[in-house]
ZASE-420637 format. One line per 10 residues: their letters; for each residue z, x, y of N, C-alpha, C, O. Coordinates in steps of 0.1 Angstrom, whole numbers, plus 5000, padded with zeros to 4 digits. Atoms other than C-alpha are relative to their C-alpha. Layout:
A) Z:X:Y:Z:X:Y:Z:X:Y:Z:X:Y | ...;
END
This chain:
MIRIPREVLR) 4991:4987:5012:8630:3046:7013:4988:4997:4991:4983:4986:4988 | 5010:5002:5008:8603:3056:6990:5008:5011:4990:5016:5020:4992 | 4991:4992:5012:8614:3069:6951:4986:5002:4993:4979:4993:4990 | 5009:4995:5004:8589:3092:6939:5002:5011:4989:5010:5021:4992 | 4997:4994:5012:8588:3108:6904:4995:5015:5005:4986:5016:5013 | 5005:4987:5000:8585:3147:6904:4983:5006:4997:4976:5013:5004 | 5010:5002:5013:8556:3145:6874:4988:4990:5015:4977:4992:5018 | 5021:5009:4992:8532:3116:6901:5002:5008:5010:4992:5013:5014 | 4999:4983:4981:8544:3143:6935:4992:5011:4995:4983:5015:5002 | 5009:4996:5003:8528:3165:6908:4985:5001:4999:4978:5011:5001;
SISESCSARY) 5012:4997:5005:8499:3155:6897:4990:4993:5010:4978:4991:5008 | 5006:5001:4983:8491:3144:6937:4993:5010:5006:4982:5014:5011 | 5007:4981:4998:8494:3177:6943:4984:5011:4996:4977:5019:5002 | 5011:4991:5001:8470:3190:6924:4982:4992:4999:4970:4997:4997 | 5012:5008:4992:8445:3159:6934:4998:5008:5010:4990:5017:5009 | 5001:4992:4987:8450:3175:6969:4993:5008:4997:4981:5008:4997 | 5014:4981:5002:8439:3214:6957:4994:5000:4996:4986:5009:4997 | 5016:5005:5000:8414:3195:6942:4988:4997:5004:4978:4997:4998 | 5007:5004:4994:8396:3183:6968:4997:5010:5013:4987:5011:5020 | 5003:4993:4987:8407:3209:6996:4986:5006:5003:4980:5004:4992;
PEEACGFLIG) 4992:5003:4986:8393:3219:7022:5001:4984:5002:5007:4982:5013 | 5005:5011:4989:8384:3180:7026:5017:4988:4998:5024:4988:4988 | 4989:5012:5001:8412:3152:7028:5005:4999:4987:4998:5008:4983 | 5000:5011:5014:8424:3137:6992:5009:4990:5007:5018:4991:5014 | 4992:5011:5002:8434:3103:6991:5002:4991:4991:4996:4994:4981 | 4999:5008:5010:8445:3076:6970:5013:4990:5001:5020:4989:5011 | 4989:5014:5000:8470:3045:6959:5011:5004:4996:5009:5010:4985 | 4986:5003:5004:8510:3045:6955:5000:4988:4990:4999:4977:4995 | 4997:5015:5008:8514:3021:6926:5016:4999:4997:5020:5010:4993 | 4990:5003:5004:8549:3008:6919:5005:4985:4999:5002:4978:4990;
RIEGGVRIVS) 4990:5012:4998:8572:2978:6929:5013:5004:5010:5021:5013:5010 | 4989:5002:4987:8594:2969:6962:5013:4996:4986:5011:4992:4974 | 4988:5005:5008:8633:2963:6948:5011:5008:5013:5015:5020:5016 | 4988:5000:4990:8658:2952:6976:4992:5013:5020:4998:5018:5030 | 5001:5000:4989:8637:2966:7002:4992:5018:4997:4985:5025:5005 | 4999:4985:5006:8633:3002:6985:4984:5000:4987:4984:4995:4976 | 5010:5000:5004:8595:3011:6975:5003:5013:4988:5009:5024:4990 | 4994:4990:5011:8599:3029:6942:4983:5001:4993:4976:4991:4991 | 5013:4996:5006:8566:3045:6925:4999:5002:4988:5005:5010:4983 | 5007:4993:5018:8550:3046:6888:4993:5011:5001:4995:5022:4996;
RHTPARNSHT) 5016:4996:5002:8516:3058:6894:4994:5006:5014:5000:5004:5025 | 5008:4994:4991:8493:3075:6916:4984:4994:4997:4983:4987:4986 | 5016:5006:5005:8455:3063:6912:4989:5010:5014:4987:5005:5025 | 5007:4996:4989:8433:3087:6932:4986:4991:5007:4979:4985:4998 | 5007:5004:4993:8407:3073:6961:4987:5009:4999:4986:5018:4991 | 5007:4993:5001:8377:3084:6968:4998:5001:5020:4999:4991:5028 | 5000:4999:4987:8374:3097:7003:4984:4998:5009:4976:5006:5013 | 5010:5002:4999:8346:3077:7013:4998:4998:5025:4992:4990:5032 | 5007:4995:4985:8343:3086:7054:4992:5008:5007:4994:5020:5008 | 5010:4993:4999:8314:3093:7068:4995:5014:5009:4985:5022:5008;
GDKNRRYLID) 4997:4989:4993:8327:3119:7094:5002:5012:4995:4996:5015:4985 | 4993:4988:5005:8350:3154:7091:5005:4990:4985:5012:4980:4985 | 4990:5006:5006:8359:3146:7059:5015:5011:4998:5026:5008:4992 | 4989:4990:5003:8383:3177:7060:5005:4995:5013:5015:5001:5013 | 4991:5003:4988:8397:3163:7095:5006:4982:4996:5016:4976:5002 | 5001:5019:4998:8395:3120:7084:5000:5002:4992:4997:5013:4988 | 5003:5005:5016:8399:3102:7049:4999:4984:5005:5008:4979:5012 | 5003:5014:5006:8389:3067:7044:4997:4992:4989:4985:4990:4986 | 5002:5014:5009:8396:3038:7015:4986:4987:5003:4983:4979:5011 | 5012:5011:4996:8367:3019:7013:5006:4986:4993:5007:4984:4981;
PLEYKAVEDE) 4994:5010:5004:8382:2985:7013:4999:4990:4985:5007:4983:4979 | 5008:5007:5016:8360:2974:6979:5008:5007:4992:5011:5003:4981 | 4995:4991:5018:8379:3004:6959:5019:4993:5005:5029:4991:4997 | 4985:5003:5005:8412:2992:6970:4998:4991:5001:5010:4987:5002 | 4993:5015:5007:8408:2953:6964:4999:5003:4981:5007:5000:4972 | 5000:4997:5013:8395:2966:6932:5014:5004:4990:5017:4998:4981 | 4991:5001:5005:8426:2984:6925:5012:5001:4995:5019:5007:4987 | 4992:5007:4993:8447:2961:6943:5001:4987:4988:5011:4980:4986 | 4999:5009:5010:8432:2938:6913:5005:4999:4988:5009:4991:4980 | 4995:4995:5017:8441:2960:6885:5014:5002:5002:5019:4992:4997;
TERAGLSIVG) 4991:4998:4994:8472:2971:6898:5018:4984:4998:5030:4984:4995 | 4994:5005:5003:8485:2937:6898:4999:4996:4989:5011:4997:4984 | 5008:5004:5015:8469:2925:6865:5014:5007:4993:5019:5001:4984 | 4989:4993:5006:8498:2950:6856:5012:5002:4999:5018:5011:4994 | 4984:5006:4991:8529:2934:6872:5004:5009:5010:5016:5011:5012 | 5001:4990:4996:8521:2960:6895:5003:4999:5018:5008:4989:5022 | 5006:5003:4987:8515:2967:6934:4997:5010:5002:5000:5020:4994 | 5006:4989:4987:8499:2989:6960:5012:5009:5007:5006:5015:5016 | 4990:4999:4991:8531:3001:6976:4997:5015:5009:5007:5021:5013 | 5001:4995:4991:8514:3026:6996:4990:5009:4996:4987:5012:4984;
VYHSHPDAPA) 5014:4989:5001:8484:3052:7000:5007:5014:5008:5016:5015:5017 | 4995:4986:5003:8488:3090:7000:4986:5006:5004:4975:5002:5001 | 5013:4991:4993:8465:3118:7021:5003:5012:5001:5014:5016:5004 | 4996:4988:4995:8463:3149:7024:4999:5006:5015:4995:4996:5022 | 4996:4996:4991:8467:3168:7056:4991:5018:4999:4999:5028:5001 | 5004:4983:4999:8441:3205:7055:5007:5010:5008:5006:5010:5020 | 5001:4992:4984:8455:3234:7069:5009:4995:5013:5009:5000:5024 | 4994:5008:4984:8476:3211:7095:5013:4995:4991:5010:4992:4980 | 4988:5010:5004:8516:3194:7087:4995:4986:5000:4986:4979:5004 | 4996:5009:5001:8530:3173:7075:5005:4984:5004:5013:4976:4999;
IPSEYDNLHA) 4995:5012:4991:8527:3145:7102:4991:4992:5004:4981:4997:5001 | 5009:5002:5004:8506:3117:7112:4994:5007:5011:5000:5015:5019 | 5004:4995:4986:8480:3126:7137:4990:4983:5006:4985:4973:5000 | 5010:5014:4993:8463:3099:7162:4993:4986:4992:4995:4974:4991 | 5007:5008:5007:8438:3086:7140:5006:4993:4988:5002:4983:4983 | 4992:5009:5013:8462:3077:7112:5017:4992:5004:5026:4987:4997 | 4989:5013:4996:8487:3058:7134:4985:4988:5003:4986:4976:4999 | 5012:5005:4988:8453:3044:7153:4996:4987:4983:4987:4979:4985 | 5010:5008:5004:8446:3024:7115:5013:5001:4983:5012:5001:4971 | 4988:5005:5014:8479:3020:7093:5003:4986:4999:4999:4976:5004;
VPFLTYLIIS) 4994:5017:5002:8494:2990:7083:5013:4995:4999:5020:5000:4991 | 4986:5001:5004:8526:2975:7085:5006:4999:4986:5018:5000:4983 | 4989:5005:5011:8532:2968:7050:4998:5011:4987:5002:5007:4976 | 5005:4990:5002:8520:3001:7036:5009:5016:5000:5007:5024:5010 | 4996:4985:4994:8542:3036:7031:4992:5006:4999:4983:5002:4991 | 5011:4991:5002:8522:3066:7036:5004:5013:4998:5014:5017:5005 | 4994:4989:5005:8527:3098:7022:4992:5013:5009:4980:5014:5009 | 5012:4994:4999:8513:3126:7038:5006:5016:4995:5015:5022:5000 | 5001:4985:4997:8507:3160:7024:4990:5012:5000:4979:5015:4994 | 5008:4984:4995:8500:3196:7040:4991:5005:4990:4986:4996:4984;
VRRGTPVEFS) 5017:4990:5012:8473:3215:7016:5001:5010:5013:5000:5007:5025 | 5003:4988:4993:8475:3252:7031:4997:5009:4994:5005:5015:4986 | 5007:4993:5016:8451:3272:7011:4993:4993:4994:4985:5000:4987 | 4999:5007:5019:8445:3246:6983:5014:5004:4998:5016:5005:4986 | 4990:5009:5008:8484:3244:6982:5006:4993:5009:5008:4995:5021 | 4987:5005:4990:8509:3220:6989:5008:5006:5004:5010:5017:5000 | 4989:4990:4997:8536:3231:7006:5013:4984:5007:5026:4983:5007 | 4989:5007:4994:8551:3199:7024:4997:4987:5001:4986:4984:5004 | 5002:5015:5005:8555:3163:7017:5005:4993:5013:5009:5001:5021 | 4998:5012:4991:8564:3131:7042:4997:4988:4995:4988:4984:4988;
SWVLNEITGR) 5001:5014:4999:8568:3100:7042:5002:4989:5018:5008:4990:5029 | 4999:5008:4984:8564:3072:7070:4992:4984:5000:4984:4977:4995 | 5000:5024:4999:8560:3032:7075:4993:4999:5016:4994:5009:5022 | 5005:5005:4987:8545:3020:7108:5013:4991:5008:5018:4980:5004 | 4991:5013:4989:8570:3003:7135:4990:4988:5001:4980:4995:5001 | 5005:5012:4993:8553:2972:7144:5000:5001:5012:4989:5002:5018 | 4993:4998:4985:8572:2974:7178:4990:5010:5005:4978:5006:5008 | 5008:4989:4992:8557:3004:7191:4989:5008:4994:4985:5019:4997 | 5016:4994:5005:8525:3007:7168:4999:5014:4997:4987:5018:4999 | 5008:4991:5001:8531:3043:7157:5013:5002:4987:5024:4997:4986;
LERDYLEILD) 4992:4997:5018:8546:3056:7120:5014:5008:5005:5016:5016:5014 | 4990:4993:5000:8576:3068:7119:5004:5003:4985:5001:4999:4974 | 4993:4990:5016:8594:3093:7094:5010:4986:4993:5017:4978:5000 | 4994:5005:5013:8608:3073:7063:5003:5012:4988:4999:5023:4986 | 4990:4984:5014:8631:3091:7032:4993:4995:4989:4988:4985:4985 | 5014:4993:5014:8612:3103:7005:5011:5005:4992:5018:5015:4993 | 4994:4995:5018:8630:3105:6969:4996:5008:4996:4984:5009:4998 | 5013:4996:5015:8618:3128:6942:5012:5003:4992:5022:5011:4993 | 4998:5006:5017:8629:3116:6912:4997:5014:4987:4986:5019:4984 | 5005:4986:5008:8634:3147:6884:5001:4991:4988:4998:4995:4977;
END
């Protein structure tokens, strides 16, 4: 399960709209309590994919490490990653499944014609190697 404040989700949505038609991506920052990921903020990342950025994203490992170090200094953790699916459903692609890691939650935002319309959360099942839907709770 992941809990995310509506205001953080609004800010992520704005970031995704601004980068449309490319896939936007970034980090979900917070803490884990009793197995629940609680997001307190997000940090946008640069989509460093060298191919079709409208259908793929890649977060540079050096950027990941820099955000991880900064986050740990603040007493928080990277609890997940978000990315948008321009003009596509908020479900994992095969690319998403192949590149997922087990210790993160993946928030996918469907962006239609520049407007975010759907949000979904996913976690990797280590046995099947596939992303499975996770419960997403939006906090007011």
